[in-house]
C-alpha positions as CSV (number, residue, x, y, z in Angstrom):
1,X,-1.0,1.4,-13.7
2,X,-3.6,4.4,-14.0
3,X,-3.0,6.5,-11.0
4,X,-6.7,7.3,-10.7
5,X,-6.8,3.5,-9.1
6,X,-3.8,3.0,-7.2
7,X,-4.3,2.6,-3.4
8,X,-2.4,5.0,-1.4
9,X,-2.7,8.6,-2.3
10,X,0.2,11.0,-1.7
11,X,-0.4,13.7,1.2
12,X,1.1,17.5,1.9
13,X,0.9,17.1,5.7
14,X,3.3,14.6,7.7
15,X,2.9,13.9,11.5
16,X,4.8,16.1,13.6
17,X,7.1,13.1,14.6
18,X,8.5,12.5,11.3
19,X,12.0,14.0,11.1
20,X,14.1,12.5,8.7
21,X,14.1,12.7,4.8
22,X,13.2,8.9,4.0
23,X,10.6,8.6,6.5
24,X,8.9,11.9,5.3
25,X,8.8,11.5,1.9
26,X,8.0,7.9,1.9
27,X,5.1,8.6,3.9
28,X,4.0,11.9,1.7
29,X,4.1,9.7,-1.1
30,X,2.0,7.1,0.0
31,X,4.7,4.4,-0.3
32,X,4.2,2.8,3.8
33,X,1.7,3.5,6.2
34,X,2.4,2.8,10.2
35,X,0.2,0.0,11.5
36,X,1.7,0.4,15.1
37,X,5.3,1.7,16.2
38,X,8.3,0.1,14.7
39,X,5.6,-1.9,12.3
40,X,4.7,-0.6,8.6
41,X,2.4,-1.3,5.7
42,X,4.0,-1.3,2.3
43,X,1.3,0.4,0.0
44,X,1.7,-0.5,-4.0
45,X,4.3,1.9,-4.6
46,X,6.3,1.1,-1.7
47,X,6.1,-2.7,-2.5
48,X,7.2,-2.3,-5.8
49,X,10.3,-0.8,-4.9
50,X,10.9,-3.0,-2.1
51,X,10.4,-6.2,-4.3
52,X,13.0,-4.7,-6.3
53,X,15.5,-4.1,-3.7
54,X,14.9,-7.6,-2.8
55,X,15.5,-9.0,-5.9
56,X,18.8,-7.3,-6.2
57,X,20.1,-8.8,-3.4
58,X,18.4,-12.2,-4.2
59,X,20.1,-12.1,-7.7
60,X,23.6,-11.3,-6.0
61,X,23.1,-14.3,-3.4
62,X,22.6,-16.6,-6.2
63,X,25.9,-15.3,-8.3
64,X,28.0,-16.8,-5.3
65,X,26.0,-20.0,-5.2
66,X,23.8,-19.3,-1.8
67,X,20.8,-21.3,-1.8
68,X,17.4,-20.2,-0.7
69,X,15.4,-21.7,2.4
70,X,12.4,-20.8,4.5
71,X,12.6,-21.9,8.4
72,X,10.1,-21.1,10.7
73,X,9.5,-18.0,12.4
74,X,8.9,-19.3,15.8
75,X,12.3,-21.0,16.8
76,X,12.5,-23.3,20.0
77,X,13.9,-21.1,22.9
78,X,16.5,-24.1,23.5
79,X,18.3,-22.9,20.3
80,X,19.1,-19.7,22.1
81,X,20.1,-21.2,25.3
82,X,22.5,-23.5,23.9
83,X,24.7,-20.1,23.2
84,X,23.2,-18.1,26.1
85,X,22.0,-15.9,23.2
86,X,18.9,-15.3,25.0
87,X,21.1,-13.5,27.6
88,X,22.7,-11.6,25.4
89,X,19.7,-10.5,23.6
90,X,17.8,-9.4,26.6
91,X,15.0,-7.2,26.1
92,X,15.3,-7.1,22.2
93,X,14.0,-10.8,22.4
94,X,10.4,-11.5,21.9
95,X,9.2,-14.8,23.3
96,X,6.0,-16.5,23.3
97,X,4.6,-19.6,24.9
98,X,2.1,-21.9,23.2
99,X,-0.8,-24.1,24.3
100,X,1.3,-27.3,24.6
101,X,3.7,-25.6,27.0
102,X,6.4,-24.9,24.9
103,X,8.3,-21.8,24.5
104,X,9.6,-20.0,21.4
105,X,11.7,-17.1,20.5
106,X,9.8,-15.1,17.6
107,X,13.0,-15.0,15.3
108,X,15.2,-11.9,15.5
109,X,17.9,-13.5,13.4
110,X,18.5,-17.5,12.8
111,X,21.9,-18.8,13.5
112,X,21.3,-21.5,16.1
113,X,18.2,-22.4,13.9
114,X,20.4,-22.9,10.5
115,X,23.2,-24.6,12.8
116,X,20.1,-27.4,13.9
117,X,19.3,-27.7,10.3
118,X,22.6,-28.3,8.8
119,X,23.5,-30.5,11.9
120,X,20.4,-32.9,10.7
121,X,22.2,-33.8,7.7
122,X,25.0,-35.1,9.4
123,X,27.6,-33.3,6.4
124,X,31.0,-34.8,5.1
125,X,33.8,-33.0,4.2
126,X,32.3,-33.4,0.4
127,X,29.1,-31.7,1.1
128,X,31.3,-28.4,2.4
129,X,31.0,-25.6,1.8
130,X,27.3,-25.0,2.4
131,X,25.8,-21.7,1.6
132,X,22.2,-20.7,2.7
133,X,20.0,-17.8,2.7
134,X,16.8,-16.6,3.7
135,X,14.4,-13.6,3.1
136,X,12.1,-13.5,6.0
137,X,10.5,-11.1,8.7
138,X,12.7,-10.7,11.9
139,X,11.1,-9.4,15.2
140,X,12.9,-7.3,17.7
141,X,11.5,-5.4,20.8
142,X,13.4,-2.5,19.9
143,X,13.0,0.4,22.9
144,X,12.6,3.4,20.7
145,X,11.9,2.4,17.2
146,X,12.6,5.4,15.0
147,X,13.3,7.0,11.7
148,X,10.5,5.1,9.8
149,X,12.0,2.2,7.9
150,X,15.3,2.7,9.4
151,X,14.9,1.1,13.2
152,X,11.9,-1.3,13.2
153,X,10.3,-3.9,15.6
154,X,9.1,-6.2,12.5
155,X,11.4,-6.1,9.2
156,X,12.5,-7.9,6.4
157,X,15.9,-9.2,6.6
158,X,18.1,-11.4,4.0
159,X,20.0,-13.4,6.5
160,X,22.6,-15.7,4.6
161,X,24.9,-18.7,6.5
162,X,28.1,-20.6,5.7
163,X,29.4,-23.9,6.7
164,X,32.8,-24.8,6.0
165,X,35.3,-27.4,6.7
166,X,38.2,-25.1,7.8
167,X,38.9,-21.9,8.9
168,X,40.5,-21.0,5.6
169,X,37.6,-22.1,3.5
170,X,35.3,-19.9,5.8
171,X,37.5,-17.0,5.4
172,X,37.6,-17.6,1.7
173,X,33.4,-17.6,1.9
174,X,33.4,-14.6,4.3
175,X,35.1,-12.3,1.8
176,X,33.0,-13.8,-1.3
177,X,29.8,-11.9,0.7
178,X,32.0,-9.1,1.1
179,X,32.5,-8.6,-2.3
180,X,28.7,-9.4,-3.3
181,X,27.9,-6.9,-0.8
182,X,30.1,-4.6,-2.4
183,X,28.2,-5.2,-5.7
184,X,24.8,-5.1,-3.8
185,X,25.6,-1.5,-2.9
186,X,27.0,-0.5,-6.4
187,X,23.9,-1.7,-7.9
188,X,21.6,0.1,-5.5
189,X,23.8,3.3,-6.0
190,X,24.8,3.4,-2.5
191,X,28.6,4.5,-1.7
192,X,29.3,2.1,1.1
193,X,32.5,2.0,3.3
194,X,33.1,-1.5,4.8
195,X,34.2,-0.7,8.5
196,X,35.8,-2.9,11.0
197,X,32.9,-3.6,13.9
198,X,31.8,-5.4,16.8
199,X,30.0,-8.5,16.2
200,X,27.7,-8.0,19.6
201,X,25.1,-10.5,20.6
202,X,25.7,-12.4,17.6
203,X,28.9,-14.0,18.3
204,X,32.6,-14.0,16.5
205,X,35.6,-11.7,16.3
206,X,35.8,-10.7,12.8
207,X,32.9,-8.8,11.0
208,X,32.3,-5.7,9.2
209,X,29.6,-3.5,8.8
210,X,29.0,-2.0,5.4
211,X,28.3,1.8,6.2
212,X,26.5,4.8,4.2
213,X,27.6,8.3,5.1
214,X,24.4,10.3,6.3
215,X,23.6,13.1,8.9
216,X,21.0,11.0,9.6
217,X,22.7,7.9,10.5
218,X,22.6,6.5,14.1
219,X,26.3,5.2,13.6
220,X,29.1,6.8,14.5
221,X,32.1,5.4,12.6
222,X,35.8,6.8,12.2
223,X,38.1,7.1,9.2
224,X,41.7,7.8,9.0
225,X,42.7,10.5,6.7
226,X,46.1,8.7,5.8
227,X,45.6,5.2,5.9
228,X,41.9,4.9,5.3
229,X,41.6,2.5,8.1
230,X,37.7,2.8,9.0
231,X,35.7,1.6,12.2
232,X,32.8,1.5,14.2
233,X,33.3,3.8,16.9
234,X,32.7,0.4,19.1
235,X,35.9,-0.9,17.4
236,X,38.3,2.2,16.7
237,X,41.5,2.1,17.8
238,X,43.3,5.3,18.6
239,X,46.6,6.7,20.3
240,X,45.9,8.5,23.7
241,X,47.4,11.9,23.8
242,X,50.4,12.2,26.2
243,X,49.1,14.7,28.8
244,X,52.3,15.0,31.0
245,X,53.5,11.2,31.9
246,X,56.9,12.4,31.9
247,X,56.4,14.5,35.0
248,X,58.1,13.6,38.5
249,X,55.6,11.7,40.9
250,X,54.1,14.1,43.6
251,X,53.5,12.9,47.2
252,X,49.8,12.1,47.3
253,X,47.8,14.5,49.7
254,X,44.2,14.9,50.8
255,X,42.7,18.0,49.6
256,X,39.0,19.4,50.8
257,X,36.0,18.8,47.9
258,X,32.6,19.9,48.9
259,X,29.8,17.0,48.7
260,X,28.2,18.8,45.7
261,X,31.4,19.1,43.9
262,X,30.9,15.2,42.2
263,X,30.8,15.7,38.5
264,X,34.2,16.1,36.3
265,X,33.3,19.7,35.1
266,X,32.8,21.0,38.7
267,X,35.9,18.9,39.7
268,X,37.9,20.5,36.9
269,X,36.8,24.4,38.0
270,X,37.1,23.9,41.6
271,X,40.7,22.4,41.5
272,X,41.6,24.5,38.4
273,X,43.1,21.5,36.7
274,X,42.2,20.4,33.1
275,X,39.7,17.1,32.8
276,X,42.5,15.0,31.3
277,X,44.1,15.0,34.7
278,X,41.1,14.0,36.8
279,X,40.4,10.4,37.6
280,X,36.7,9.2,36.5
281,X,35.5,6.0,38.1
282,X,32.5,4.2,36.9
283,X,30.9,1.3,38.5
284,X,29.3,-1.2,35.9
285,X,27.2,-4.6,36.5
286,X,27.8,-7.2,33.7
287,X,25.5,-9.6,32.2
288,X,27.5,-12.3,34.2
289,X,26.1,-10.6,37.6
290,X,29.5,-9.5,38.5
291,X,30.7,-5.9,39.5
292,X,33.2,-3.8,37.7
293,X,34.8,-0.6,38.3
294,X,36.4,1.1,35.1
295,X,39.0,4.1,35.7
296,X,39.7,6.3,32.8
297,X,40.7,10.0,32.2
298,X,38.3,12.5,33.1
299,X,38.0,14.0,29.5
300,X,37.1,10.6,28.2
301,X,34.2,8.6,27.7
302,X,33.8,4.5,28.4
303,X,32.2,3.0,25.1
304,X,30.4,-0.1,27.1
305,X,30.6,-2.5,23.9
306,X,34.0,-1.9,24.1
307,X,34.2,-2.9,27.6
308,X,32.0,-5.9,27.4
309,X,34.3,-7.1,24.7
310,X,37.5,-6.5,26.8
311,X,35.9,-8.5,29.7
312,X,34.5,-11.4,27.5
313,X,31.1,-11.0,28.4
314,X,27.6,-10.0,26.5
315,X,27.3,-6.9,28.1
316,X,27.7,-3.9,31.2
317,X,25.2,-1.6,32.4
318,X,26.1,1.1,34.8
319,X,25.3,0.1,38.4
320,X,21.9,1.0,39.8
321,X,21.4,3.1,43.1
322,X,20.8,-0.3,44.5
323,X,23.9,-1.8,43.3
324,X,25.9,1.0,44.7
325,X,24.5,1.1,48.0
326,X,25.0,-2.7,48.1
327,X,28.4,-2.0,47.7
328,X,28.9,0.7,50.2
329,X,29.3,3.9,47.8
330,X,27.2,6.7,45.8
331,X,27.5,8.4,42.5
332,X,30.2,10.4,42.1
333,X,32.5,8.7,45.1
334,X,33.3,5.4,43.4
335,X,36.5,4.4,44.6
336,X,39.7,3.4,42.8
337,X,40.3,0.6,45.3
338,X,38.8,-1.1,48.5
339,X,35.4,-2.1,46.9
340,X,35.2,-6.1,47.9
341,X,33.5,-8.2,45.4
342,X,34.4,-5.8,42.6
343,X,37.2,-6.0,39.9
344,X,39.2,-2.9,38.8
345,X,40.4,-2.3,35.1
346,X,41.8,0.9,33.5
347,X,41.4,2.3,30.2
348,X,45.1,3.1,28.7
349,X,44.8,6.6,29.1
350,X,45.8,6.4,32.9
351,X,49.3,5.6,31.4
352,X,49.6,9.4,29.9
353,X,49.2,11.0,33.0
354,X,51.2,11.8,36.3
355,X,49.2,13.2,39.2
356,X,45.8,13.1,38.9
357,X,43.2,14.5,40.9
358,X,40.5,12.2,42.2
359,X,39.9,8.6,42.9
360,X,38.9,8.3,46.6
361,X,36.7,10.7,47.5
362,X,35.2,10.8,51.1
363,X,31.9,12.3,51.7
364,X,31.8,11.9,55.4
365,X,34.9,14.3,55.5
366,X,34.5,15.9,52.5
367,X,38.1,15.1,51.2
368,X,39.6,13.8,48.0
369,X,43.0,12.5,46.8
370,X,45.4,14.9,44.8
371,X,48.6,14.0,43.2
372,X,46.8,10.0,42.5
373,X,49.2,7.9,40.5
374,X,48.7,4.3,39.0
375,X,50.5,1.6,40.4
376,X,51.7,3.5,43.3
377,X,48.4,4.8,45.1
378,X,46.1,2.2,43.3
379,X,46.4,-1.0,40.8
380,X,44.2,-2.3,38.6
381,X,44.0,-6.0,36.8
382,X,44.7,-5.1,33.4
383,X,45.1,-1.7,31.1
384,X,42.5,-1.9,28.5
385,X,41.1,-0.3,25.5
386,X,37.5,1.2,26.0
387,X,37.5,4.7,25.8
388,X,35.5,6.3,23.1
389,X,37.5,8.1,20.0
390,X,37.0,11.6,18.9
391,X,37.2,13.5,16.1
392,X,41.1,14.2,15.2
393,X,42.3,11.6,17.3
394,X,45.8,9.9,16.0
395,X,45.0,6.6,13.9
396,X,46.2,3.3,16.3
397,X,46.6,1.7,13.2
398,X,49.1,3.9,11.0
399,X,50.3,6.1,14.0
400,X,50.4,9.3,11.6
401,X,47.0,10.0,10.3
402,X,44.0,11.7,11.9
403,X,40.7,10.1,12.5
404,X,37.4,11.6,10.9
405,X,34.2,11.2,12.7
406,X,31.4,10.6,10.5
407,X,27.7,9.8,10.8
408,X,26.5,6.8,9.0
409,X,23.4,4.1,8.5
410,X,24.5,0.5,8.7
411,X,23.3,-1.1,5.4
412,X,24.8,-4.3,5.9
413,X,26.7,-6.7,8.4
414,X,29.1,-9.9,7.5
415,X,29.9,-12.2,10.6
416,X,32.9,-14.6,10.8
417,X,31.4,-16.7,13.7
418,X,34.3,-19.6,13.6
419,X,33.1,-22.1,16.2
420,X,30.8,-19.7,18.1
421,X,27.6,-21.6,17.4
422,X,28.7,-25.0,16.1
423,X,30.6,-25.9,18.8
424,X,28.0,-25.5,21.7
425,X,25.8,-27.1,19.4
426,X,27.9,-30.2,18.7
427,X,27.8,-29.5,15.0
428,X,30.1,-31.6,13.2
429,X,31.1,-33.1,9.6
430,X,33.0,-36.3,8.9
431,X,36.4,-35.4,7.5
432,X,38.2,-37.7,4.8
433,X,39.7,-39.5,7.7
434,X,36.5,-40.6,9.0
435,X,36.6,-38.2,12.3
436,X,34.0,-35.8,13.1
437,X,35.1,-32.2,13.6
438,X,33.6,-29.0,14.4
439,X,32.1,-27.0,11.1
440,X,33.3,-23.4,11.0
441,X,30.4,-20.9,10.4
442,X,29.7,-17.3,9.0
443,X,26.6,-15.1,9.0
444,X,25.7,-12.3,6.8
445,X,22.5,-9.7,7.0
446,X,20.9,-7.1,4.8
447,X,17.8,-5.4,6.3
448,X,15.3,-4.7,2.9
449,X,13.5,-2.4,4.6
450,X,16.5,-0.3,5.6
451,X,18.0,-0.4,2.4
452,X,14.9,1.2,0.8
453,X,15.0,4.0,3.3
454,X,18.8,4.3,3.1
455,X,18.1,4.7,-0.6
456,X,16.0,7.6,0.2
457,X,18.2,9.3,2.4
458,X,21.0,9.8,0.0
459,X,18.4,10.3,-3.2
460,X,15.9,13.1,-2.4
461,X,15.8,17.0,-3.1
462,X,13.5,19.5,-1.4
463,X,10.6,18.3,-3.5
464,X,10.6,14.7,-2.7
465,X,12.3,11.4,-3.6
466,X,14.7,10.8,-6.7
467,X,14.9,7.3,-7.4
468,X,17.5,5.6,-9.0
469,X,15.9,4.1,-12.2
470,X,16.7,0.3,-11.0
471,X,14.7,0.5,-7.9
472,X,11.9,2.9,-8.8
473,X,8.5,1.9,-8.5
474,X,7.8,2.8,-12.3
475,X,10.2,3.7,-14.9
476,X,8.0,6.3,-16.5
477,X,5.4,8.6,-15.1
478,X,2.8,9.8,-17.8
479,X,1.1,12.9,-17.2
480,X,-2.0,14.1,-19.0
481,X,-2.8,18.0,-18.3
482,X,-6.1,19.7,-19.1
483,X,-9.5,18.7,-19.9
484,X,-9.2,18.2,-24.0
485,X,-10.9,14.8,-25.0
486,X,-8.3,14.7,-27.8
487,X,-5.4,15.5,-25.2
488,X,-6.7,12.4,-23.1
489,X,-7.4,10.2,-26.5
490,X,-3.6,10.9,-27.2
491,X,-2.6,10.0,-23.7
492,X,-4.2,6.8,-23.6
493,X,-2.7,5.8,-26.9
494,X,0.7,6.7,-25.9
495,X,0.0,4.9,-22.4
496,X,-0.9,1.5,-24.3
497,X,2.0,1.9,-26.7
498,X,4.8,1.9,-23.8
499,X,2.5,-1.0,-22.0
500,X,2.9,-2.6,-25.6
501,X,6.5,-2.3,-25.5
502,X,6.9,-3.1,-21.5
503,X,7.6,-0.2,-20.5
504,X,6.5,0.3,-16.6
505,X,4.3,3.3,-16.4
506,X,2.2,5.1,-13.9
507,X,-0.3,6.9,-15.8
508,X,-1.7,10.0,-14.2
509,X,-5.2,10.3,-15.5
510,X,-6.7,11.9,-12.4
511,X,-9.3,15.0,-12.9
512,X,-7.2,16.9,-10.5
513,X,-4.9,20.1,-11.2
514,X,-1.8,20.3,-13.2
515,X,-0.3,21.7,-10.3
516,X,-1.2,18.9,-8.2
517,X,-0.1,16.3,-10.5
518,X,3.5,17.8,-10.7
519,X,4.0,18.1,-6.9
520,X,2.8,14.4,-6.6
521,X,5.3,13.4,-9.1
522,X,8.2,15.3,-7.7
523,X,7.2,13.4,-4.5
524,X,6.8,10.0,-6.0
525,X,10.4,10.9,-7.9
526,X,9.8,8.1,-10.8
527,X,12.9,8.9,-13.1
528,X,11.4,10.2,-16.4
529,X,8.4,12.1,-16.7
530,X,6.1,12.4,-20.2
531,X,3.7,15.2,-20.0
532,X,0.7,15.2,-22.8
533,X,-1.0,18.5,-23.0
534,X,-3.1,20.7,-25.3
535,X,0.1,22.8,-26.1
536,X,2.3,19.9,-26.8
537,X,-0.4,18.3,-29.0
538,X,-0.7,20.8,-31.6
539,X,3.2,20.2,-32.1
540,X,2.5,16.3,-32.2
541,X,4.8,16.5,-29.3
542,X,5.3,15.7,-25.6
543,X,7.6,16.9,-22.8
544,X,10.2,14.8,-21.4
545,X,11.9,15.4,-17.8
546,X,14.1,13.3,-16.0
547,X,13.5,13.5,-12.2
548,X,17.0,14.5,-11.5
549,X,17.5,17.0,-14.1
550,X,15.8,20.8,-14.3
551,X,15.6,21.3,-18.0
552,X,13.1,19.4,-20.2
553,X,12.8,18.6,-24.1
554,X,10.2,18.5,-26.3
555,X,9.9,14.8,-28.6
556,X,7.7,14.3,-31.3
557,X,4.7,11.4,-30.3
558,X,6.3,8.8,-33.0
559,X,9.8,9.3,-31.5
560,X,8.8,8.5,-27.8
561,X,10.1,4.7,-27.7
562,X,13.2,5.9,-29.2
563,X,13.8,8.5,-26.5
564,X,12.8,6.7,-23.4
């Protein structure tokens, strides 16, 4: 393609809200343009790369026997209500009513729809496993889309689904996808770490996220430096350090605490005790409309996804002022007992401390407890693992190594959903004995747009993108320098010869300064650059330079094909 007619121009300026490298360089290079918040158009350069990423994913799906299908974007809302996924997704869902009075979810994922599709065929044990996938636009009403292609409201996803006759068969397919995702990452030159993760609103217990380490990543993961255990922050198991659990239990007493001392840091300074010896009590409301108080050590934070999983509900959120008022308390004074209609749980960290400060602040008398102890002074229904891990914590698996905190971008996610969808949807297969049995299910997703952005986050320098050759928009960037007619004629000959030999070439034939052409070439990031100039033509040669190398070499024109 000649660059003079290419739709989508490079630019030196960028909007002030663009921060991360992939958004910056894809914008500057003329790959994408934002249409609305969280919605982007792909220009020709961007589409070529996007399509190459998609094709690699498609090829690896075919290798494991997954068959491609297409299903409607508008899904009957009843599909979502069967498993209460409409409530689990909450505000992320986009819903529309048609003129006939029917309500549809605009597809954010397709588990329920795929179950209903497979169910129509009443499969027998001979038909299973069924492995299918689609590549289609998905819609999620993200509150804060950001990072360009990394967090979108409308995006393209490869979502695959497996339907099996037994738990063992389903696990076998699950790990086939696991291996396929490793292959996809390898082909895209992405070094991904498979971490244990939470399935969230998509259901199921076993799942792994494929994470690519990056400072602009939104996800926090932990990796053990001994056993290589790796988990998302929402799944990380760690050992709470012991504070003073062997100490003698002291008598409970009331102590003075001013009304304006209501935060952990303030309490630590006022009472002259470390934060890990202060009780933190947080009131939550679940999507089941029940209230929960979670009691934890003052130096730790509650991971709300962990908490929801332990409570076996979809999500929790901090209680509102209205909720607190309804229950007869306020922020900073939630007690460890005595609230009616509230269930009390404690983090495992409560076992590491004797003689806490806090737990029963009374605003009207400015009093607080000191020497508060679990079981003697307050009780909880259960001690559960809900605390956020921190860098350097002891690994919960090997109990020897230290956890290292890292930022990462989620590239893909595999879910073993067991009977989560098929049971409520009454999706059965007929077994050898002629009886109907529930189908075992898995789901597997990769965001094509995010995969493309992730590649740029890893492969760039201060000048622009450095595309791996397998996903670059073009293989070769041919640049002509100068206004000499003979130089242009020679460049045209080289361009036509390369095309004749099926090379994918972007030919910069524009009438602009050489400096502009070289800067643009660096931003666009095509792997190999060929420069034809009056200087090189005198030697019947051209300059060859790889985008990821600083040195260039002079090659005879007759030897170009052999060198490229």
